[in-house]
NUMARVEX-218203 format. One line per field, with one value per residue (C-alpha): residue number from 1; x, y, z. Coordinates in steps of 0.2 Angstrom, whole numbers, plus 5000, padded with zeros to 4 digits. Layout:
REM NUMARVEX-218203
num	c(NUM,...);
u	c(X,...);
v	c(Y,...);
w	c(Z,...);
This chain:
REM NUMARVEX-218203
num	c(1,2,3,4,5,6,7,8,9,10,11,12,13,14,15,16,17,18,19,20,21,22,23,24,25,26,27,28,29,30,31,32,33,34,35,36,37,38,39,40,41,42,43,44,45,46,47,48,49,50,51,52,53,54,55,56,57,58,59,60,61,62,63,64,65,66,67,68,69,70,71,72,73,74,75,76,77,78,79,80,81,82,83,84,85,86,87,88,89,90,91,92,93,94,95,96,97,98,99,100,101,102,103,104,105,106,107,108,109,110,111,112,113,114,115,116,117,118,119,120,121,122,123,124,125,126,127,128,129,130,131,132,133,134,135,136,137,138,139,140,141,142,143,144,145,146,147,148,149,150,151,152,153,154,155,156,157,158,159,160,161,162,163,164,165,166,167,168,169,170,171,172,173,174,175,176,177,178,179,180,181,182,183,184,185,186,187,188,189,190,191,192,193,194,195,196,197,198,199,200,201,202,203,204,205,206,207,208,209,210,211,212,213,214,215,216,217,218,219,220,221,222,223,224,225,226,227,228,229,230,231,232,233,234,235,236,237,238,239,240,241,242,243,244,245,246,247,248,249,250,251,252,253,254,255,256,257,258,259,260,261,262,263,264,265,266,267,268,269,270,271,272,273,274,275,276,277,278,279,280,281,282,283,284,285,286,287,288,289,290,291,292,293,294,295,296,297,298,299,300,301,302,303,304,305,306,307,308,309,310,311,312,313,314,315,316,317,318,319,320,321,322,323,324,325,326,327,328,329,330,331,332,333,334,335,336,337,338,339,340,341,342,343,344,345,346,347,348,349,350,351,352,353,354,355,356,357,358,359,360,361,362,363,364,365,366,367,368,369,370,371,372,373,374,375,376,377,378,379,380,381,382,383,384,385,386,387,388,389,390,391,392,393,394,395,396,397,398,399,400,401,402,403,404,405,406,407,408,409,410,411,412,413,414,415,416,417,418,419,420,421,422,423,424,425,426,427,428,429,430,431,432,433,434,435,436,437,438,439,440,441,442,443,444,445,446,447,448,449,450,451,452,453,454,455,456,457,458,459,460,461,462,463,464,465,466,467,468,469,470,471,472,473,474,475,476,477,478,479,480,481,482,483,484,485,486,487,488,489,490,491,492,493,494,495,496,497,498,499,500,501,502,503,504,505,506,507,508,509,510,511,512,513,514,515,516,517,518,519,520,521,522,523,524,525,526,527,528,529,530,531,532,533,534,535,536,537,538,539,540);
u	c(4970,4959,4942,4939,4942,4943,4941,4936,4929,4931,4922,4938,4954,4958,4947,4949,4950,4937,4923,4917,4922,4911,4919,4913,4918,4917,4918,4919,4915,4920,4913,4897,4891,4907,4904,4907,4922,4926,4922,4925,4936,4949,4953,4971,4978,4998,5012,5030,5046,5068,5082,5101,5113,5129,5141,5132,5124,5108,5089,5079,5059,5044,5024,5009,4989,4976,4963,4958,4941,4934,4917,4911,4902,4893,4893,4898,4890,4883,4884,4888,4882,4892,4894,4898,4892,4897,4894,4893,4904,4905,4922,4923,4941,4945,4948,4963,4971,4988,4990,4997,5016,5030,5049,5063,5065,5045,5029,5010,4998,4980,4975,4958,4959,4948,4950,4938,4939,4930,4928,4940,4958,4954,4939,4949,4959,4967,4966,4972,4970,4977,4969,4976,4968,4973,4973,4963,4964,4950,4951,4945,4960,4975,4979,4978,4993,5000,4989,4998,5013,5030,5047,5062,5081,5098,5118,5134,5150,5165,5179,5192,5210,5203,5204,5186,5182,5165,5146,5130,5114,5095,5075,5064,5046,5031,5014,5010,5015,5002,4999,4989,4995,4995,5001,5013,5021,5025,5039,5054,5061,5078,5083,5102,5108,5124,5136,5154,5150,5154,5143,5127,5113,5112,5099,5094,5092,5076,5058,5053,5042,5027,5030,5045,5051,5047,5068,5072,5081,5066,5077,5075,5055,5046,5027,5010,5008,5024,5008,5002,5019,5020,5028,5033,5031,5049,5052,5050,5063,5077,5084,5083,5080,5064,5055,5051,5038,5019,5002,4988,4972,4957,4946,4927,4919,4923,4942,4931,4914,4901,4900,4914,4931,4938,4947,4954,4969,4973,4993,5002,5017,5020,5034,5039,5048,5058,5050,5063,5061,5059,5047,5053,5041,5035,5029,5016,5016,5008,5006,4986,4978,4972,4970,4954,4945,4936,4953,4955,4941,4942,4960,4949,4933,4947,4956,4939,4937,4953,4959,4975,4982,4973,4977,4964,4962,4969,4962,4978,4991,5004,5023,5020,5033,5021,5005,4993,4988,4975,4970,4953,4949,4941,4923,4923,4909,4914,4920,4906,4906,4914,4897,4907,4906,4918,4924,4935,4937,4955,4956,4959,4967,4953,4937,4936,4929,4914,4906,4908,4891,4892,4878,4883,4874,4881,4868,4876,4892,4907,4905,4887,4896,4909,4899,4889,4907,4911,4895,4897,4919,4911,4897,4904,4917,4907,4900,4916,4925,4904,4904,4926,4920,4904,4913,4926,4916,4904,4919,4929,4910,4909,4926,4925,4907,4919,4930,4919,4907,4924,4930,4946,4950,4946,4967,4961,4950,4959,4974,4964,4955,4973,4980,4963,4966,4984,4979,4969,4985,4999,5008,5018,5038,5050,5069,5081,5100,5116,5130,5145,5160,5172,5165,5149,5135,5132,5117,5108,5091,5076,5071,5057,5062,5052,5057,5051,5056,5054,5054,5058,5065,5079,5073,5084,5087,5070,5078,5070,5078,5072,5079,5080,5078,5075,5070,5069,5054,5051,5066,5066,5083,5086,5104,5118,5123,5139,5152,5149,5131,5111,5097,5080,5069,5052,5040,5045,5037,5036,5026,5022,5014,5000,5003,5012,5004,5001,5011,5006,5018,5006,4991,4971,4967,4982,4993,5007,5019,5017,5032,5030,5030,5029,5033,5041,5054,5058,5076,5088,5104,5120,5137,5145,5130,5132,5112,5111,5090,5078,5060,5046,5030,5016,5004,4987);
v	c(5205,5189,5193,5177,5173,5155,5152,5139,5138,5122,5118,5108,5110,5095,5083,5062,5045,5038,5052,5069,5081,5097,5113,5127,5135,5153,5159,5180,5184,5203,5198,5195,5181,5171,5155,5140,5126,5114,5119,5106,5101,5087,5079,5070,5063,5057,5052,5055,5050,5053,5057,5056,5043,5055,5039,5029,5048,5034,5042,5033,5037,5033,5037,5032,5038,5035,5046,5054,5059,5071,5080,5090,5107,5115,5109,5116,5130,5135,5154,5162,5177,5191,5193,5178,5159,5147,5127,5115,5099,5085,5075,5058,5055,5035,5025,5021,5036,5036,5054,5072,5072,5084,5079,5078,5065,5063,5071,5064,5079,5077,5095,5100,5108,5120,5123,5135,5136,5149,5155,5170,5167,5181,5171,5154,5151,5134,5138,5122,5121,5111,5100,5089,5075,5063,5043,5037,5020,5011,5001,4988,4989,4987,4968,4964,4963,4982,4989,4979,4983,4981,4983,4982,4976,4979,4981,4989,4983,4994,4987,4997,4988,4972,4981,4982,4996,4991,4989,5000,4988,4999,4995,5005,5002,5008,5006,5000,5003,5014,5031,5045,5061,5074,5059,5064,5058,5060,5074,5066,5058,5050,5041,5034,5020,5018,5004,4996,4980,4973,4955,4964,4955,4963,4965,4952,4954,4948,4950,4940,4928,4929,4909,4911,4901,4912,4913,4920,4938,4950,4963,4976,4974,4968,4976,4967,4969,4958,4946,4962,4959,4956,4938,4921,4907,4900,4886,4899,4909,4895,4883,4868,4851,4851,4854,4870,4873,4883,4871,4878,4880,4873,4888,4889,4894,4912,4923,4937,4937,4945,4964,4965,4969,4952,4942,4920,4917,4904,4898,4891,4889,4873,4864,4844,4840,4821,4811,4802,4786,4766,4771,4782,4798,4819,4830,4843,4861,4876,4894,4893,4904,4890,4872,4867,4850,4850,4849,4831,4826,4829,4816,4802,4802,4798,4785,4777,4778,4768,4764,4768,4772,4785,4791,4794,4812,4820,4836,4840,4840,4827,4824,4814,4799,4799,4797,4780,4775,4760,4750,4755,4745,4752,4755,4757,4770,4784,4798,4810,4829,4842,4851,4870,4880,4875,4892,4900,4921,4926,4936,4955,4970,4982,4968,4952,4937,4939,4952,4940,4925,4910,4897,4880,4871,4860,4861,4876,4873,4880,4895,4899,4901,4911,4921,4924,4927,4939,4948,4951,4954,4968,4973,4976,4983,4997,4998,4998,5013,5022,5021,5028,5044,5047,5046,5056,5069,5070,5071,5085,5094,5092,5098,5114,5120,5117,5128,5141,5143,5147,5164,5168,5153,5145,5142,5127,5117,5124,5114,5100,5100,5104,5088,5075,5082,5080,5061,5060,5060,5055,5038,5032,5029,5020,5020,5011,5012,5004,5011,4997,5007,5019,5030,5044,5042,5064,5071,5056,5060,5051,5055,5052,5051,5050,5038,5041,5026,5031,5016,5020,5012,5014,5025,5015,4999,4996,4992,4997,5005,5013,5024,5030,5047,5051,5067,5071,5076,5078,5076,5075,5078,5064,5071,5060,5043,5040,5026,5008,5016,5011,5026,5023,5038,5033,5046,5053,5068,5067,5074,5070,5088,5084,5092,5077,5060,5047,5028,5022,5007,4998,4999,4991,4984,4976,4973,4981,4993,5014,5020,5034,5022,5032,5027,5032,5027,5030,5033,5033,5042,5048,5055,5055,5054,5033,5026,5010,5007,5008,5008,5010,5015,5019,5033,5035);
w	c(4834,4836,4838,4849,4867,4870,4892,4902,4920,4930,4946,4953,4949,4954,4950,4960,4946,4942,4946,4935,4931,4927,4915,4909,4890,4888,4873,4870,4851,4844,4827,4817,4810,4811,4803,4814,4801,4818,4838,4848,4860,4866,4883,4884,4901,4896,4902,4894,4901,4892,4895,4884,4892,4894,4893,4878,4871,4869,4870,4878,4876,4880,4879,4885,4883,4899,4894,4875,4872,4859,4861,4850,4855,4839,4819,4805,4797,4813,4812,4829,4833,4842,4862,4876,4875,4886,4883,4896,4898,4909,4910,4916,4923,4922,4938,4933,4927,4937,4944,4940,4939,4935,4935,4927,4914,4914,4916,4918,4911,4910,4898,4889,4871,4864,4845,4834,4815,4806,4788,4795,4803,4816,4823,4824,4841,4851,4870,4880,4900,4910,4925,4940,4944,4958,4959,4976,4984,4993,5011,5001,4988,5002,5009,5028,5033,5026,5044,5056,5065,5055,5060,5051,5060,5050,5055,5046,5049,5048,5042,5032,5028,5034,5052,5058,5068,5076,5072,5071,5073,5070,5074,5066,5073,5062,5067,5046,5031,5022,5026,5019,5014,5027,5041,5053,5068,5084,5089,5096,5113,5116,5127,5127,5135,5139,5139,5140,5138,5119,5123,5126,5116,5100,5086,5074,5055,5047,5053,5071,5070,5088,5086,5092,5108,5124,5126,5111,5110,5117,5124,5114,5110,5124,5119,5121,5101,5098,5091,5076,5066,5047,5050,5038,5044,5052,5036,5023,5028,5038,5025,5028,5020,5013,4993,4993,4979,4976,4970,4966,4981,4974,4972,4971,4956,4954,4956,4960,4971,4961,4968,4980,4982,4989,4975,4982,4983,4968,4975,4994,4999,5002,5013,5012,5028,5026,5043,5047,5052,5052,5039,5029,5023,5022,5032,5020,5028,5023,5026,5031,5045,5057,5055,5048,5052,5034,5026,5036,5034,5011,5015,5025,5013,5000,5011,5016,4997,4991,5009,5019,5037,5046,5062,5076,5078,5098,5107,5106,5093,5095,5085,5070,5078,5093,5083,5083,5062,5061,5044,5036,5022,5004,5004,5021,5030,5030,5044,5050,5040,5055,5064,5061,5045,5032,5029,5046,5046,5050,5066,5061,5071,5065,5062,5072,5069,5078,5070,5051,5056,5043,5047,5053,5038,5026,5016,5004,4995,4995,4983,4992,5008,5000,4995,5009,5019,5005,5007,5026,5025,5013,5026,5041,5035,5027,5046,5053,5044,5043,5065,5067,5054,5065,5081,5075,5071,5085,5095,5084,5084,5104,5108,5096,5105,5120,5115,5109,5124,5136,5136,5142,5147,5131,5128,5140,5129,5110,5117,5122,5103,5093,5105,5099,5080,5080,5084,5072,5060,5070,5070,5083,5074,5085,5082,5091,5086,5098,5093,5093,5084,5093,5084,5088,5078,5072,5063,5065,5057,5047,5029,5017,5002,4985,4974,4955,4943,4925,4910,4893,4876,4868,4850,4839,4847,4856,4872,4888,4901,4918,4924,4947,4956,4974,4983,5000,5006,5024,5038,5057,5066,5079,5090,5090,5098,5107,5106,5114,5117,5111,5110,5111,5099,5105,5095,5080,5071,5052,5040,5022,5013,5006,4988,4982,4972,4981,4977,4960,4953,4943,4932,4944,4929,4915,4931,4921,4926,4926,4914,4930,4946,4964,4978,4995,5007,5025,5025,5039,5038,5053,5050,5035,5028,5032,5027,5037,5032,5018,5024,5011,5017,5005,5007,5001);
């Protein structure tokens, strides 16, 4: 029988990436004066994928190491007395470590292996202890547009043997595309509207644009939050005549702002549209936040230097064909610089532009002003988050105190506190279905699907292959939709389980995809198992 017993005491079995994990190794020895040859611990984090293609009998496998540390505990030749011994251990988990994951075609495991070798086989022992790592994300790591309200539209045309049976149009609206583990949406409330007119208003496939004309089709969405949708400029969606390309934007001296999480965009989409007339020219359009007079000032300075035609600055934007141009000689006196700062702040849903102040001085360079603006944005985000968390904590404490003071009538206070706590974790998800077929859609439901993409390399040909696996982790029944009618499911109750890993696709440092990429999707299904739309939703 072995005379040595190894065990480990973890401060927590779950540790966040980028934090330190504290552990204590316990060694119980019943043998006196055992001489230690090797006594060390090895911490490893490794991801493995593998499967066999049943059609070609090819073996695919891959391996990726995220953490590998060797820590000696005792020197060679140390005499180990009989009794219990404790050895403290501190482990630093890298920031870019993915979450622990177990599945059929791959796994991500983190282990602590303790190895003790002595002069006797009975006193030698090796034990392996697993622990769980959870990757975390920060507010600054995500772009602003994923926090806005977003909608997805799709339509399915049922045709069998050239016989059309109708079209089902679907529209799903969610407040944002990033969610927290354990978050849920409200209970389903359905409203049906029967209609037998085939010429009624339809859903339009694509992402809507808040800049479209007032006469556009808004019959299925008349909410005042239309401006907060994720949009693309119309000239990037339509196939119109013009040259599209991507050009490099002028950046400050540093790509990243020191001390912040802000990264400057290096490219911008450009479209050149032909302007027909007596003098054929092109109009250059780019996707920018708002007009900036400093861009015009930079162009005018160049024209005043080399000479050319310029237009007068009108208070109201007019058509290019109606503008009046005049000629400027080379070497003329340059125009006055704008009085406003050369940096403009885009209005945000969570961070108003008034919370960031930029000094209207022209003595500083653009690099200095960009750095000051980045620091102000960082501080404003931290202040907004701290105020929100403090207000929620104070309100929760107040409701708890009221619930404790109430006696038999305390059920009312507890219901209020429960509804408030639920409101902190509820998300409104609206689903609108328009059934224009001659059949009733049965068993309509929303599903939360865990999508895992495994990447491996064939053993002999060294060819990369990917494998997709989907798992339903949550569902919510919506009911049925009658033929030639439309239904609105205003609130949905979808619970995101807490024991699943967050979204992980790319390595934060190298921007390379992991061999196990995890993402989540919101899927709508209807009987007999027809999938109408898939909606990706990142989880934090």
